[in-house]
Backbone as JSON Lines, residues from 0, in Angstrom:
{"i":0,"aa":"X","n":[99.65,79.33,17.87],"ca":[100.08,78.41,17.13],"c":[99.91,78.39,15.32]}
{"i":1,"aa":"X","n":[100.7,77.8,14.66],"ca":[101.18,77.35,14.3],"c":[100.16,77.0,13.29]}
{"i":2,"aa":"X","n":[100.16,76.97,11.4],"ca":[99.62,76.97,11.06],"c":[100.17,75.97,9.2]}
{"i":3,"aa":"X","n":[99.84,74.92,9.12],"ca":[100.23,75.2,8.41],"c":[99.26,74.78,7.04]}
{"i":4,"aa":"X","n":[100.04,74.79,5.6],"ca":[99.32,74.14,4.39],"c":[100.39,73.07,3.48]}
{"i":5,"aa":"X","n":[99.49,71.82,2.76],"ca":[100.06,70.97,3.06],"c":[99.88,70.28,0.85]}
{"i":6,"aa":"X","n":[101.1,69.75,0.53],"ca":[101.2,69.48,-0.89],"c":[101.95,68.17,-0.75]}
{"i":7,"aa":"X","n":[100.22,68.05,-1.69],"ca":[101.26,66.37,-1.64],"c":[101.74,65.76,-3.31]}
{"i":8,"aa":"X","n":[102.83,64.86,-2.72],"ca":[103.23,64.8,-4.63],"c":[103.49,63.87,-5.03]}
{"i":9,"aa":"X","n":[103.04,62.53,-6.04],"ca":[103.26,61.51,-6.14],"c":[104.51,61.31,-6.82]}
{"i":10,"aa":"X","n":[105.75,60.84,-7.17],"ca":[106.36,60.8,-7.77],"c":[106.07,59.51,-8.51]}
{"i":11,"aa":"X","n":[106.68,59.1,-10.25],"ca":[106.41,57.65,-10.25],"c":[107.48,56.35,-9.8]}
{"i":12,"aa":"X","n":[107.35,55.56,-10.61],"ca":[108.37,54.85,-10.17],"c":[109.65,54.97,-11.0]}
{"i":13,"aa":"X","n":[109.51,55.34,-12.36],"ca":[110.44,55.55,-13.65],"c":[111.14,56.87,-13.05]}
{"i":14,"aa":"X","n":[110.52,57.79,-12.09],"ca":[111.7,58.98,-11.6],"c":[112.49,59.24,-11.05]}
{"i":15,"aa":"X","n":[113.92,59.17,-12.06],"ca":[114.82,58.8,-10.98],"c":[115.2,59.78,-9.92]}
{"i":16,"aa":"X","n":[116.31,59.92,-9.32],"ca":[116.62,60.14,-7.73],"c":[117.18,61.98,-8.35]}
{"i":17,"aa":"X","n":[118.01,62.31,-9.13],"ca":[118.23,63.66,-9.5],"c":[116.66,63.71,-9.39]}
{"i":18,"aa":"X","n":[115.71,63.73,-10.92],"ca":[114.73,64.38,-10.98],"c":[113.78,64.93,-9.91]}
{"i":19,"aa":"X","n":[113.34,64.07,-8.6],"ca":[112.97,63.59,-7.17],"c":[114.02,65.09,-6.95]}
{"i":20,"aa":"X","n":[114.59,65.22,-6.98],"ca":[115.69,66.39,-6.31],"c":[115.81,67.13,-6.55]}
{"i":21,"aa":"X","n":[115.84,67.72,-8.19],"ca":[115.34,69.43,-8.76],"c":[113.71,69.25,-9.14]}
{"i":22,"aa":"X","n":[112.32,68.67,-8.8],"ca":[111.12,68.76,-8.38],"c":[111.02,69.29,-6.74]}
{"i":23,"aa":"X","n":[112.45,69.02,-6.57],"ca":[111.41,69.24,-4.18],"c":[112.17,70.32,-4.43]}
{"i":24,"aa":"X","n":[112.93,70.44,-5.09],"ca":[114.57,71.32,-4.54],"c":[113.9,73.12,-5.5]}
{"i":25,"aa":"X","n":[113.35,73.19,-6.62],"ca":[112.02,74.08,-7.2],"c":[111.13,74.91,-6.14]}
{"i":26,"aa":"X","n":[110.15,73.25,-6.2],"ca":[109.91,74.35,-4.54],"c":[109.88,74.6,-3.44]}
{"i":27,"aa":"X","n":[111.27,74.48,-2.83],"ca":[111.24,74.48,-1.65],"c":[112.08,76.32,-2.03]}
{"i":28,"aa":"X","n":[112.14,76.6,-3.05],"ca":[113.28,77.64,-3.55],"c":[111.72,78.81,-3.9]}
{"i":29,"aa":"X","n":[110.79,78.21,-5.08],"ca":[109.86,79.33,-5.1],"c":[108.97,79.73,-4.6]}
{"i":30,"aa":"X","n":[108.24,78.22,-4.16],"ca":[106.56,78.07,-2.89],"c":[106.85,78.26,-1.65]}
{"i":31,"aa":"X","n":[108.53,78.25,-1.48],"ca":[108.45,78.55,0.18],"c":[108.03,76.76,0.61]}
{"i":32,"aa":"X","n":[107.92,76.05,0.93],"ca":[107.16,74.84,1.43],"c":[108.32,73.3,1.72]}
{"i":33,"aa":"X","n":[108.62,72.94,3.19],"ca":[109.79,72.27,3.64],"c":[109.6,70.91,2.53]}
{"i":34,"aa":"X","n":[110.36,69.95,3.71],"ca":[109.7,68.6,3.31],"c":[109.5,67.9,4.63]}
{"i":35,"aa":"X","n":[108.14,68.01,4.88],"ca":[107.06,66.73,6.07],"c":[107.27,65.18,6.57]}
{"i":36,"aa":"X","n":[106.96,65.27,4.99],"ca":[107.81,63.08,4.59],"c":[107.46,62.81,3.91]}
{"i":37,"aa":"X","n":[108.34,61.84,3.06],"ca":[108.78,61.09,1.88],"c":[109.39,59.94,2.81]}
{"i":38,"aa":"X","n":[107.86,58.75,1.93],"ca":[107.86,57.62,1.62],"c":[108.8,56.92,0.63]}
{"i":39,"aa":"X","n":[109.22,56.09,0.35],"ca":[110.5,55.62,-0.66],"c":[109.06,53.77,-0.78]}
{"i":40,"aa":"X","n":[108.33,53.64,-1.94],"ca":[107.99,52.9,-1.48],"c":[108.94,50.99,-2.22]}
{"i":41,"aa":"X","n":[108.91,50.23,-2.12],"ca":[109.9,49.14,-2.04],"c":[109.81,48.55,-3.85]}
{"i":42,"aa":"X","n":[108.42,49.09,-4.93],"ca":[108.18,49.51,-5.8],"c":[109.43,50.07,-7.12]}
{"i":43,"aa":"X","n":[109.53,51.22,-5.85],"ca":[109.89,51.95,-6.49],"c":[109.02,53.77,-6.65]}
{"i":44,"aa":"X","n":[107.51,54.38,-6.3],"ca":[106.92,54.55,-6.65],"c":[107.79,55.9,-4.98]}
{"i":45,"aa":"X","n":[107.26,57.39,-5.76],"ca":[107.88,57.78,-4.17],"c":[106.62,59.03,-3.51]}
{"i":46,"aa":"X","n":[106.51,58.59,-2.82],"ca":[105.08,60.44,-2.14],"c":[105.9,61.16,-1.22]}
{"i":47,"aa":"X","n":[105.66,62.2,-1.48],"ca":[105.69,64.07,-0.97],"c":[104.91,64.17,-0.57]}
{"i":48,"aa":"X","n":[105.72,65.2,0.87],"ca":[104.55,66.36,1.79],"c":[105.14,66.87,1.57]}
{"i":49,"aa":"X","n":[105.26,68.08,1.2],"ca":[105.4,69.28,2.25],"c":[104.55,70.55,2.82]}
{"i":50,"aa":"X","n":[104.91,70.92,3.71],"ca":[104.32,72.27,3.76],"c":[105.4,73.12,3.9]}
{"i":51,"aa":"X","n":[103.73,74.91,4.09],"ca":[104.64,75.84,4.18],"c":[103.84,76.6,5.82]}
{"i":52,"aa":"X","n":[104.35,77.74,5.82],"ca":[103.99,77.96,7.48],"c":[101.79,78.6,6.94]}
{"i":53,"aa":"X","n":[101.06,79.25,7.13],"ca":[100.0,80.3,6.74],"c":[100.23,81.33,7.46]}
{"i":54,"aa":"X","n":[100.83,82.33,7.15],"ca":[101.09,84.26,7.24],"c":[99.15,84.03,8.11]}
{"i":55,"aa":"X","n":[99.0,84.59,8.39],"ca":[97.66,85.21,8.92],"c":[98.32,86.67,8.74]}
{"i":56,"aa":"X","n":[98.0,87.72,8.63],"ca":[97.94,89.29,8.34],"c":[96.82,90.47,9.74]}
{"i":57,"aa":"X","n":[96.99,90.52,10.69],"ca":[96.21,90.43,11.47],"c":[96.41,92.61,10.87]}
{"i":58,"aa":"X","n":[94.89,92.95,10.69],"ca":[95.24,94.01,10.23],"c":[94.92,95.72,11.42]}
{"i":59,"aa":"X","n":[96.17,96.44,10.52],"ca":[96.29,96.87,11.57],"c":[95.42,99.0,11.32]}
{"i":60,"aa":"X","n":[93.31,98.51,10.61],"ca":[93.36,99.72,11.16],"c":[92.32,100.18,12.1]}
């Protein structure tokens, strides 16, 4: 069974679409995160939940 680690991001209402895209792209490329949930509220705030797989390494000894 897969296990995931989650990261919650809150972007304020003044954040442009381009800035939000850049932040999410950097997390995806360098931190190996993927988009799990995106909420855009009527006042312009954004709530983003990112996830990535937790890798469990078994000992080979």
